[in-house]
Backbone as JSON Lines, residues from 0, in Angstrom:
{"i":0,"aa":"M","n":[148.79,93.44,41.46],"ca":[149.01,94.49,42.34],"c":[148.14,95.53,42.54]}
{"i":1,"aa":"W","n":[148.13,96.52,41.21],"ca":[147.23,97.5,41.33],"c":[145.73,97.2,41.36]}
{"i":2,"aa":"L","n":[145.38,96.19,41.14],"ca":[143.97,95.8,41.18],"c":[143.48,95.49,42.52]}
{"i":3,"aa":"E","n":[144.42,94.88,43.15],"ca":[144.28,94.4,44.83],"c":[144.35,95.53,45.45]}
{"i":4,"aa":"R","n":[145.08,96.56,45.48],"ca":[144.88,97.99,46.07],"c":[143.57,98.46,45.85]}
{"i":5,"aa":"K","n":[143.07,98.39,44.5],"ca":[141.59,99.15,44.02],"c":[140.63,98.59,44.84]}
{"i":6,"aa":"K","n":[140.68,97.3,44.87],"ca":[139.66,96.34,45.26],"c":[139.68,96.73,46.94]}
{"i":7,"aa":"A","n":[140.91,96.84,47.51],"ca":[140.83,97.34,48.98],"c":[140.2,98.81,49.16]}
{"i":8,"aa":"I","n":[140.5,99.63,48.48],"ca":[140.0,100.82,48.63],"c":[138.49,100.79,48.38]}
{"i":9,"aa":"F","n":[137.83,99.84,47.3],"ca":[136.52,99.85,47.18],"c":[135.66,99.18,48.42]}
{"i":10,"aa":"D","n":[136.35,98.31,49.08],"ca":[135.8,97.72,50.06],"c":[135.9,98.39,51.23]}
{"i":11,"aa":"E","n":[136.88,99.52,51.44],"ca":[136.88,100.13,52.64],"c":[135.83,101.37,52.83]}
{"i":12,"aa":"V","n":[135.2,101.43,51.5],"ca":[134.17,102.86,51.42],"c":[132.86,102.27,51.15]}
{"i":13,"aa":"P","n":[132.21,101.53,51.75],"ca":[131.12,100.86,51.22],"c":[129.85,102.32,51.2]}
{"i":14,"aa":"G","n":[130.05,103.22,51.86],"ca":[128.76,104.2,51.75],"c":[128.96,105.11,50.52]}
{"i":15,"aa":"Q","n":[130.33,104.95,49.66],"ca":[130.44,106.07,48.55],"c":[129.94,105.11,47.24]}
{"i":16,"aa":"R","n":[129.51,103.75,47.51],"ca":[128.98,102.97,46.19],"c":[127.69,103.33,46.02]}
{"i":17,"aa":"G","n":[126.9,104.08,46.88],"ca":[125.22,104.3,46.31],"c":[124.71,104.03,47.71]}
{"i":18,"aa":"T","n":[123.43,104.04,47.36],"ca":[122.58,103.99,48.71],"c":[121.42,102.7,48.49]}
{"i":19,"aa":"S","n":[121.38,102.41,47.12],"ca":[120.43,101.39,47.01],"c":[120.97,99.94,46.41]}
{"i":20,"aa":"R","n":[120.42,98.88,46.6],"ca":[120.87,97.68,45.9],"c":[120.47,97.45,44.54]}
{"i":21,"aa":"F","n":[119.7,98.46,44.28],"ca":[119.1,98.64,42.89],"c":[119.67,99.53,41.84]}
{"i":22,"aa":"V","n":[119.63,99.25,40.65],"ca":[119.79,100.29,39.49],"c":[119.14,101.31,39.45]}
{"i":23,"aa":"G","n":[119.44,102.56,39.51],"ca":[118.6,103.92,38.97],"c":[117.82,104.16,40.38]}
{"i":24,"aa":"V","n":[118.49,103.91,41.52],"ca":[117.58,103.99,42.55],"c":[118.08,104.6,43.54]}
{"i":25,"aa":"Y","n":[117.97,105.74,44.08],"ca":[118.93,106.56,45.11],"c":[118.0,106.85,46.49]}
{"i":26,"aa":"V","n":[118.49,107.12,47.39],"ca":[117.91,107.71,48.57],"c":[117.9,109.19,48.35]}
{"i":27,"aa":"S","n":[116.76,109.94,48.49],"ca":[116.53,111.05,48.58],"c":[117.43,112.07,49.3]}
{"i":28,"aa":"S","n":[117.82,113.04,49.07],"ca":[118.93,113.73,49.85],"c":[118.09,115.03,50.64]}
{"i":29,"aa":"R","n":[116.63,115.27,50.42],"ca":[115.75,116.12,50.78],"c":[114.99,115.38,52.16]}
{"i":30,"aa":"N","n":[114.66,114.39,51.66],"ca":[113.77,113.62,52.75],"c":[114.24,112.04,52.72]}
{"i":31,"aa":"E","n":[115.2,111.6,53.65],"ca":[115.4,109.93,53.46],"c":[114.66,109.15,53.53]}
{"i":32,"aa":"L","n":[113.28,109.42,53.71],"ca":[112.07,108.68,53.76],"c":[111.98,108.17,52.45]}
{"i":33,"aa":"R","n":[112.28,108.83,51.16],"ca":[111.86,108.69,49.92],"c":[113.01,108.09,49.24]}
{"i":34,"aa":"W","n":[112.56,107.41,48.25],"ca":[113.52,106.49,46.93],"c":[113.28,107.28,45.93]}
{"i":35,"aa":"I","n":[114.54,107.93,45.11],"ca":[114.49,108.64,43.85],"c":[114.65,107.49,43.03]}
{"i":36,"aa":"A","n":[113.96,107.47,41.46],"ca":[114.06,106.42,40.68],"c":[114.78,107.76,39.04]}
{"i":37,"aa":"R","n":[115.79,107.37,38.86],"ca":[116.21,108.27,37.85],"c":[117.11,107.25,36.44]}
{"i":38,"aa":"I","n":[117.06,107.89,35.26],"ca":[117.72,106.58,34.15],"c":[118.19,107.76,33.36]}
{"i":39,"aa":"Y","n":[119.37,107.27,32.75],"ca":[120.08,108.05,31.7],"c":[119.75,107.79,30.24]}
{"i":40,"aa":"N","n":[119.34,108.62,29.6],"ca":[118.71,108.3,28.19],"c":[119.21,109.5,27.38]}
{"i":41,"aa":"D","n":[119.85,109.46,26.1],"ca":[119.93,110.75,25.3],"c":[120.91,111.63,25.92]}
{"i":42,"aa":"G","n":[121.81,111.08,26.42],"ca":[122.85,111.85,26.92],"c":[122.52,112.75,28.38]}
{"i":43,"aa":"R","n":[121.2,112.36,28.88],"ca":[120.58,113.13,29.82],"c":[120.1,112.15,30.97]}
{"i":44,"aa":"T","n":[120.33,112.48,32.24],"ca":[119.63,111.98,33.38],"c":[118.24,112.45,33.52]}
{"i":45,"aa":"R","n":[117.63,111.7,33.52],"ca":[115.66,111.75,33.51],"c":[115.29,111.16,34.81]}
{"i":46,"aa":"H","n":[114.62,112.06,35.68],"ca":[113.99,111.84,37.11],"c":[112.74,111.22,36.77]}
{"i":47,"aa":"I","n":[112.41,109.8,37.26],"ca":[111.37,109.1,36.98],"c":[110.15,109.39,38.02]}
{"i":48,"aa":"G","n":[110.78,109.58,39.34],"ca":[109.7,109.71,40.31],"c":[110.16,109.51,41.66]}
{"i":49,"aa":"S","n":[109.58,109.89,42.69],"ca":[109.96,109.72,44.15],"c":[109.13,108.76,44.73]}
{"i":50,"aa":"Y","n":[109.4,107.9,45.46],"ca":[108.58,106.81,45.83],"c":[108.93,106.47,47.36]}
{"i":51,"aa":"L","n":[108.04,105.9,48.11],"ca":[108.28,105.22,49.48],"c":[109.05,104.21,49.78]}
{"i":52,"aa":"S","n":[109.07,103.47,48.88],"ca":[109.79,102.03,49.09],"c":[111.04,101.88,47.97]}
{"i":53,"aa":"E","n":[111.91,101.25,48.52],"ca":[113.25,100.99,47.41],"c":[112.71,99.87,46.38]}
{"i":54,"aa":"E","n":[111.96,99.03,46.86],"ca":[111.6,98.28,45.61],"c":[110.51,98.82,44.85]}
{"i":55,"aa":"E","n":[109.63,99.88,45.06],"ca":[108.61,100.59,44.14],"c":[109.65,101.26,43.3]}
{"i":56,"aa":"A","n":[110.53,102.05,43.63],"ca":[111.32,102.86,42.65],"c":[112.13,101.91,41.66]}
{"i":57,"aa":"A","n":[112.58,100.77,42.05],"ca":[113.46,99.77,41.27],"c":[112.16,99.26,40.16]}
{"i":58,"aa":"R","n":[111.01,99.22,40.56],"ca":[110.15,98.82,39.59],"c":[109.76,99.6,38.3]}
{"i":59,"aa":"A","n":[109.49,100.83,39.1],"ca":[109.38,102.11,37.92],"c":[110.49,102.21,37.33]}
{"i":60,"aa":"Y","n":[111.85,102.5,37.87],"ca":[112.56,102.12,36.94],"c":[112.72,101.16,36.01]}
{"i":61,"aa":"D","n":[112.67,100.0,36.04],"ca":[112.35,98.7,35.45],"c":[111.43,99.17,34.3]}
{"i":62,"aa":"S","n":[110.32,99.79,34.69],"ca":[109.47,100.08,33.55],"c":[109.78,100.66,32.52]}
{"i":63,"aa":"V","n":[110.19,101.85,32.9],"ca":[110.85,102.94,32.03],"c":[111.94,102.27,30.97]}
{"i":64,"aa":"A","n":[112.72,101.66,31.69],"ca":[114.24,101.14,31.04],"c":[113.49,100.11,30.03]}
{"i":65,"aa":"R","n":[112.44,99.32,30.26],"ca":[112.01,98.13,29.1],"c":[111.21,99.26,28.11]}
{"i":66,"aa":"T","n":[110.56,100.27,28.19],"ca":[110.13,101.19,27.44],"c":[111.26,101.81,26.24]}
{"i":67,"aa":"L","n":[112.12,102.44,27.23],"ca":[113.31,102.95,26.31],"c":[114.07,102.27,25.67]}
{"i":68,"aa":"Y","n":[114.66,100.85,26.27],"ca":[115.91,100.04,25.6],"c":[115.0,98.67,25.22]}
{"i":69,"aa":"G","n":[113.97,98.35,25.49],"ca":[113.06,97.21,25.34],"c":[114.05,95.65,25.83]}
{"i":70,"aa":"I","n":[114.01,94.51,25.06],"ca":[114.35,93.61,25.38],"c":[116.04,93.81,26.45]}
{"i":71,"aa":"D","n":[116.73,94.43,25.48],"ca":[118.19,94.57,26.27],"c":[118.34,95.59,27.38]}
{"i":72,"aa":"A","n":[117.12,96.06,28.29],"ca":[117.25,96.67,29.23],"c":[117.96,96.09,30.33]}
{"i":73,"aa":"N","n":[118.79,97.21,31.13],"ca":[119.23,96.5,32.19],"c":[118.27,96.63,33.32]}
{"i":74,"aa":"V","n":[117.75,95.59,33.6],"ca":[116.69,95.8,34.81],"c":[116.95,95.18,36.05]}
{"i":75,"aa":"N","n":[116.05,95.54,36.98],"ca":[116.31,95.03,38.61],"c":[115.56,93.59,38.61]}
{"i":76,"aa":"F","n":[114.49,93.52,38.0],"ca":[113.85,92.45,38.39],"c":[113.4,91.46,36.75]}
{"i":77,"aa":"P","n":[114.87,90.9,36.46],"ca":[114.41,90.47,34.89],"c":[113.69,89.18,35.09]}
{"i":78,"aa":"E","n":[113.24,88.55,36.1],"ca":[112.17,87.38,36.08],"c":[110.61,88.11,35.84]}
{"i":79,"aa":"H","n":[110.66,89.5,36.13],"ca":[109.34,89.8,35.97],"c":[109.27,90.07,34.73]}
{"i":80,"aa":"A","n":[110.28,90.4,33.7],"ca":[110.14,90.69,32.38],"c":[109.92,89.31,31.5]}
{"i":81,"aa":"A","n":[110.48,88.14,32.15],"ca":[110.16,86.77,31.49],"c":[108.36,86.71,31.61]}
{"i":82,"aa":"T","n":[108.06,86.81,33.02],"ca":[106.92,86.57,32.97],"c":[105.75,87.46,32.28]}
{"i":83,"aa":"Q","n":[106.13,88.44,32.03],"ca":[105.38,89.55,31.31],"c":[105.3,89.15,29.9]}
{"i":84,"aa":"A","n":[106.5,88.53,29.53],"ca":[106.47,88.15,28.2],"c":[105.66,86.74,27.63]}
{"i":85,"aa":"L","n":[105.55,85.99,29.05],"ca":[104.76,84.76,28.84],"c":[103.22,85.07,28.85]}
{"i":86,"aa":"I","n":[102.76,86.18,29.48],"ca":[101.47,86.9,29.94],"c":[101.09,87.28,28.25]}
{"i":87,"aa":"G","n":[102.11,87.79,27.61],"ca":[101.66,88.6,26.38],"c":[101.59,87.39,25.41]}
{"i":88,"aa":"D","n":[102.23,86.29,25.43],"ca":[102.15,85.42,24.31],"c":[100.82,84.84,24.63]}
{"i":89,"aa":"F","n":[100.26,84.4,25.8],"ca":[98.87,83.76,25.99],"c":[97.85,84.61,25.74]}
{"i":90,"aa":"A","n":[98.22,86.04,25.57],"ca":[96.86,87.12,25.41],"c":[96.32,86.95,23.88]}
{"i":91,"aa":"R","n":[97.61,86.52,23.11],"ca":[97.27,86.92,21.59],"c":[96.83,85.69,21.25]}
């Protein structure tokens, strides 16, 4: 019962869930044509950069997340990581 009420409230207010379909990506509050990439690390939120496209910001987030957390990183494009791993194996 409690969970059903919680889900109903969540479904009623989609605007409060965030502005991007990607992890670590937000629309800029100053310029709505820009996308901001941020990541949480060592108890702090770190600004990665400002980008023209949502996908570009998501790829920047993925790059930093892989650098900080390695294979265990929560990324937006996991298939890209698998492709990069295969390319790395062939390069050796």
